[in-house]
N, C-alpha and C positions, 0 to 999 in steps of 0.2 A: 501493499501498498502506498504510494507516494504520502510526504508529510503535507500537512495541511498548515494554512498559512498559520495558524492558533500555536503551533509549533514551531516554528522560525525562531535563529535566534537571532542576536544582534549581527553576526557575521554574518547569517542568511540573508540577512535585509540587505546589507552590504554589496555582499557580490550579488545580487538580485534586484536592485532596485530598478530597471525597467519594468517588468516583470513586475512587481509591486505597482507600482503605477497602474499600469494597466489595469491588476487586479483591482485597484480601490477607487480607477474614475470615478465610475457612477453605480457604486452600491444595490445592490439590490436585497442582499441577507448582511445576516448580523447574527453573530457566535454568542447563542445563548448561557457561553461559561466564560470569555473572556471578551465580550461586547466589541472584536475586530468587525469590520465591516468588508464586503466584498459584491463582487460582480455577479462571483460564481460558486454555485451551492456548494459543489462536494471540494471548496479550497478552502471550507472550515468545518469545524466537527463538530462543532453543534449549529446547525443554520438554522436560523428564522427569519421566513420574507420582511421585509420591512415594509411595511404600511408606504403605497401611494401619496406624492407629496397632494395631491387633489384631496385624498381623504381624512389627511392630517389637516386641513385649515379649518378654523371654525369660521362660523357665520354672525359678527357680531348684532348683538336684538338692538332693533329698533328706529 
């Protein structure tokens, strides 16, 4: 099994900075264990889909 983003060490991050940028550029998932965000579900150990921006906006009453 490939290493998930959750398991990356500081050295992994330094060596793979371009790959990291691609993974986190438009996050659609967040890890429920460590709160890392990513665009690819399988790159996180416990992924949970992030709600879309439209569904998180609240209308003002009034």
